[in-house]
C-alpha positions as CSV (number, residue, x, y, z in Angstrom):
1,M,27.0,-43.5,-16.7
2,Q,30.8,-43.6,-16.9
3,E,30.6,-43.0,-20.7
4,A,28.8,-39.8,-19.9
5,G,31.6,-38.6,-17.7
6,F,30.3,-39.6,-14.3
7,E,32.5,-41.3,-11.7
8,L,30.5,-44.2,-10.1
9,T,31.0,-44.9,-6.4
10,P,30.5,-48.5,-5.1
11,V,27.5,-48.8,-2.6
12,P,27.7,-51.4,0.0
13,D,24.6,-53.7,-0.1
14,G,23.4,-51.8,-3.0
15,H,20.8,-54.5,-3.8
16,L,19.0,-53.9,-0.5
17,C,15.6,-52.0,-0.5
18,C,15.3,-48.4,0.8
19,G,12.1,-49.2,2.5
20,S,9.7,-47.5,0.2
21,A,8.7,-50.6,-1.9
22,G,5.4,-52.4,-1.6
23,T,3.6,-51.6,1.6
24,Y,6.6,-51.1,4.0
25,S,6.2,-47.4,4.1
26,L,2.5,-47.5,4.9
27,L,2.0,-50.7,7.0
28,Q,5.5,-51.2,8.5
29,P,6.8,-47.7,9.1
30,E,9.4,-48.8,11.6
31,L,10.9,-51.3,9.2
32,S,10.7,-48.7,6.5
33,Q,12.6,-46.2,8.5
34,Q,15.3,-48.7,9.4
35,L,15.7,-49.8,5.8
36,L,15.9,-46.0,4.8
37,T,18.5,-45.3,7.5
38,N,20.6,-48.2,6.3
39,K,20.3,-47.2,2.7
40,V,21.3,-43.6,3.3
41,Q,24.3,-44.7,5.3
42,A,25.4,-47.0,2.6
43,L,24.8,-44.4,-0.2
44,E,26.7,-41.7,1.8
45,S,29.6,-44.0,2.6
46,G,31.3,-43.3,-0.6
47,K,31.0,-39.5,-0.1
48,P,29.2,-38.9,-3.5
49,D,28.7,-35.4,-4.9
50,I,25.2,-36.6,-6.1
51,I,23.2,-39.8,-5.9
52,A,21.4,-41.1,-9.0
53,T,18.5,-43.5,-9.1
54,A,16.1,-44.9,-11.6
55,N,13.1,-45.4,-9.3
56,I,11.0,-42.3,-8.5
57,G,9.5,-44.0,-5.4
58,C,13.0,-44.6,-4.1
59,L,14.1,-41.1,-5.1
60,A,11.3,-39.5,-2.9
61,H,11.9,-41.8,0.1
62,I,15.7,-41.6,0.0
63,E,15.5,-37.8,-0.5
64,A,13.7,-37.5,2.8
65,G,16.5,-39.5,4.6
66,L,19.2,-37.5,2.9
67,N,17.5,-34.2,3.8
68,A,17.4,-35.3,7.4
69,S,21.1,-36.1,7.4
70,G,22.2,-33.1,5.3
71,G,23.4,-35.5,2.6
72,A,24.1,-35.3,-1.0
73,P,21.4,-34.4,-3.4
74,I,19.6,-37.2,-5.2
75,R,18.3,-37.0,-8.8
76,H,16.8,-39.4,-11.5
77,W,19.6,-40.6,-13.7
78,I,17.7,-39.4,-16.8
79,E,17.9,-35.8,-15.4
80,L,21.7,-36.1,-15.1
81,I,22.1,-37.5,-18.6
82,D,19.9,-34.7,-20.0
83,E,21.9,-32.0,-18.3
84,R,25.1,-33.5,-19.6
85,L,23.8,-33.6,-23.1
86,D,22.7,-30.0,-23.0
87,T,26.2,-28.8,-22.3
């Protein structure tokens, strides 16, 4: 992404799940919400202008958390590259 002109921001605990994977969001909603809260806080800690992800399930789940917090927009990374190539 840096080669395309994007500045990457480190994300604490970036390897941790957002809570959408598997059956968390359906069978363990409290755990799912805690994981989502943690992920949104980690993502927002670097004060990004936009958040990129490669997973559509994560995108939808994190977007709900970001909307609740008024956070940065989230997009699929392919969309960001496509927009950059169109300019």
